[in-house]
C-alpha positions as CSV (number, residue, x, y, z in Angstrom):
1,X,5.8,-6.1,-9.1
2,X,3.6,-5.4,-12.1
3,X,5.9,-4.9,-15.0
4,X,4.4,-3.8,-18.3
5,X,6.4,-3.2,-21.4
6,X,6.3,0.2,-23.2
7,X,4.2,-1.3,-25.9
8,X,1.6,-2.6,-23.4
9,X,1.4,0.9,-21.8
10,X,1.0,2.4,-25.3
11,X,-1.9,0.0,-25.9
12,X,-3.5,1.0,-22.6
13,X,-3.1,4.7,-23.6
14,X,-4.7,3.9,-26.9
15,X,-7.7,2.3,-25.0
16,X,-7.0,-1.2,-26.4
17,X,-9.6,-3.5,-24.7
18,X,-7.2,-6.5,-24.7
19,X,-4.6,-4.5,-22.9
20,X,-7.1,-3.5,-20.3
21,X,-8.1,-7.1,-19.8
22,X,-4.5,-8.1,-19.3
23,X,-3.9,-5.2,-16.9
24,X,-7.0,-6.2,-15.0
25,X,-6.0,-9.9,-14.7
26,X,-2.5,-8.8,-13.5
27,X,-3.7,-6.4,-10.8
28,X,-7.2,-7.3,-9.5
29,X,-5.9,-9.9,-6.9
30,X,-3.2,-7.5,-5.7
31,X,-5.8,-4.8,-5.1
32,X,-8.1,-7.2,-3.2
33,X,-5.1,-8.3,-1.0
34,X,-4.2,-4.7,-0.3
35,X,-7.7,-3.7,0.7
36,X,-8.1,-6.9,2.9
37,X,-4.8,-6.4,4.6
38,X,-5.2,-2.7,5.3
39,X,-8.9,-1.6,5.4
40,X,-10.9,-4.7,6.1
41,X,-13.8,-3.7,4.0
42,X,-16.6,-6.0,3.1
43,X,-16.3,-7.9,-0.2
44,X,-18.9,-5.7,-1.8
45,X,-17.2,-2.5,-0.7
46,X,-13.9,-3.8,-1.9
47,X,-15.4,-4.7,-5.3
48,X,-16.9,-1.2,-5.5
49,X,-13.6,0.5,-4.8
50,X,-11.7,-1.7,-7.3
51,X,-14.3,-1.3,-10.1
52,X,-14.3,2.5,-9.5
53,X,-10.5,2.4,-9.8
54,X,-10.6,0.6,-13.2
55,X,-13.1,3.2,-14.5
56,X,-10.9,6.1,-13.3
57,X,-7.7,4.4,-14.5
58,X,-9.1,3.9,-18.0
59,X,-9.7,7.6,-18.3
60,X,-6.5,8.7,-16.6
61,X,-4.2,6.4,-18.6
62,X,-4.9,8.5,-21.7
63,X,-2.9,11.3,-20.1
64,X,-0.1,9.2,-18.6
65,X,3.4,10.8,-18.9
66,X,5.8,8.1,-20.1
67,X,8.6,9.7,-18.0
68,X,6.8,8.8,-14.8
69,X,6.8,5.4,-13.1
70,X,3.8,3.4,-14.4
71,X,3.5,1.5,-11.2
72,X,3.6,4.6,-9.1
73,X,1.0,6.2,-11.4
74,X,-1.6,3.4,-11.1
75,X,-1.0,3.0,-7.3
76,X,-1.7,6.8,-6.9
77,X,-5.0,6.5,-8.8
78,X,-5.9,3.4,-6.7
79,X,-5.1,5.2,-3.4
80,X,-7.0,8.3,-4.5
81,X,-10.0,6.0,-5.3
82,X,-9.8,4.6,-1.8
83,X,-9.7,8.1,-0.3
84,X,-12.8,9.0,-2.4
85,X,-14.6,5.9,-1.2
86,X,-14.0,6.8,2.5
87,X,-15.0,10.5,1.9
88,X,-18.3,9.3,0.4
89,X,-18.8,6.9,3.4
90,X,-18.2,9.3,6.2
91,X,-19.5,6.8,8.8
92,X,-16.4,4.7,8.2
93,X,-13.2,5.5,10.1
94,X,-10.4,6.9,8.1
95,X,-7.3,8.6,9.6
96,X,-5.9,11.9,8.5
97,X,-3.5,11.5,5.7
98,X,-1.1,14.2,7.1
99,X,2.0,12.6,8.5
100,X,3.8,14.1,11.5
101,X,7.5,13.7,11.2
102,X,9.4,13.9,14.5
103,X,13.0,15.1,14.6
104,X,14.7,11.9,15.6
105,X,18.2,10.7,15.0
106,X,18.0,8.1,12.2
107,X,20.1,5.7,14.1
108,X,17.7,5.7,17.0
109,X,14.9,4.5,14.9
110,X,16.6,1.4,13.4
111,X,15.5,-2.1,14.5
112,X,18.1,-4.7,14.4
113,X,17.6,-8.1,12.8
114,X,17.4,-9.6,16.3
115,X,14.3,-7.6,17.2
116,X,12.6,-8.4,13.9
117,X,13.2,-12.1,14.3
118,X,11.9,-12.1,17.9
119,X,8.7,-10.4,16.7
120,X,8.3,-12.8,13.9
121,X,8.9,-15.9,16.1
122,X,6.0,-15.0,18.4
123,X,2.8,-16.9,17.7
124,X,0.5,-14.0,17.4
125,X,-3.0,-14.7,15.9
126,X,-3.9,-13.1,12.6
127,X,-6.7,-11.2,14.4
128,X,-4.3,-9.6,16.9
129,X,-2.0,-8.6,14.1
130,X,-4.9,-7.1,12.1
131,X,-6.0,-5.2,15.2
132,X,-2.6,-3.6,15.9
133,X,-2.0,-2.9,12.1
134,X,-5.1,-0.7,12.2
135,X,-3.3,1.5,14.8
136,X,-0.5,2.4,12.3
137,X,-0.8,5.5,10.2
138,X,-1.8,4.9,6.6
139,X,1.7,5.4,5.1
140,X,3.4,3.1,7.6
141,X,0.6,0.5,7.1
142,X,1.1,0.7,3.3
143,X,4.9,0.4,3.6
144,X,4.6,-2.7,5.9
145,X,2.1,-4.2,3.5
146,X,4.4,-3.7,0.5
147,X,7.4,-5.0,2.4
148,X,6.0,-8.1,4.1
149,X,2.9,-9.0,2.1
150,X,3.9,-8.1,-1.4
151,X,7.6,-8.7,-0.6
152,X,8.8,-5.6,-2.4
153,X,12.2,-4.2,-2.0
154,X,12.8,-0.8,-0.4
155,X,13.6,0.6,-3.9
156,X,10.2,-0.7,-5.2
157,X,8.4,0.7,-2.2
158,X,10.1,4.1,-2.8
159,X,8.8,4.2,-6.3
160,X,5.2,3.2,-5.3
161,X,5.0,5.8,-2.4
162,X,7.3,8.5,-3.9
163,X,9.3,8.5,-0.7
164,X,13.1,8.4,-0.3
165,X,14.6,5.0,0.3
166,X,16.1,6.1,3.7
167,X,12.6,7.2,4.8
168,X,11.3,3.8,3.8
169,X,13.8,2.1,6.0
170,X,13.1,4.5,8.8
171,X,9.3,3.9,8.5
172,X,9.7,0.1,8.5
173,X,11.9,0.3,11.6
174,X,9.5,2.6,13.5
175,X,6.4,0.5,12.5
176,X,8.0,-2.7,13.6
177,X,9.0,-1.3,16.9
178,X,5.5,0.1,17.4
179,X,3.8,-3.1,16.4
180,X,6.1,-5.1,18.7
181,X,5.3,-2.9,21.7
182,X,1.6,-3.1,21.0
183,X,1.7,-6.9,20.6
184,X,3.8,-7.3,23.7
185,X,1.5,-5.1,25.7
186,X,-1.6,-7.1,24.6
187,X,0.0,-10.4,25.6
């Protein structure tokens, strides 16, 4: 998790070049990993998205409200930059961002530890996992990425996505069940 002190955030707001260099060095690899894990863009396209983000971030940080989560703030700018990229490149597939929430009993959506360990024990190729990950909706894919690639806690994911912690648990559970079914079906 990127943790900047209040003084570092103030330097960013004041447009301090050294603060931007530090922020860049702390975040650039994380953004590349995120794009590679979720969108499978070419290296050049990923570089374009990330450079567009830093330009937008530099302007937006001037107006950052210190009462908000800094991490949630820059992730929102990054995700909006990704959306803008896909809007400009209409020949690329991009799913609707609207989420359909079904009325399900929360208990029915939980995956027990046994199911997760069975899924993890299977020897699935990286390409197969990438293929089924593409079938998840964007929010679930992001949550799975944060949970298992970035190894963030549910509380940290809730801050990044601005979604309640219970919903995070529910999304993880649903996504794992869905992925397990897809991987088992493709065996």
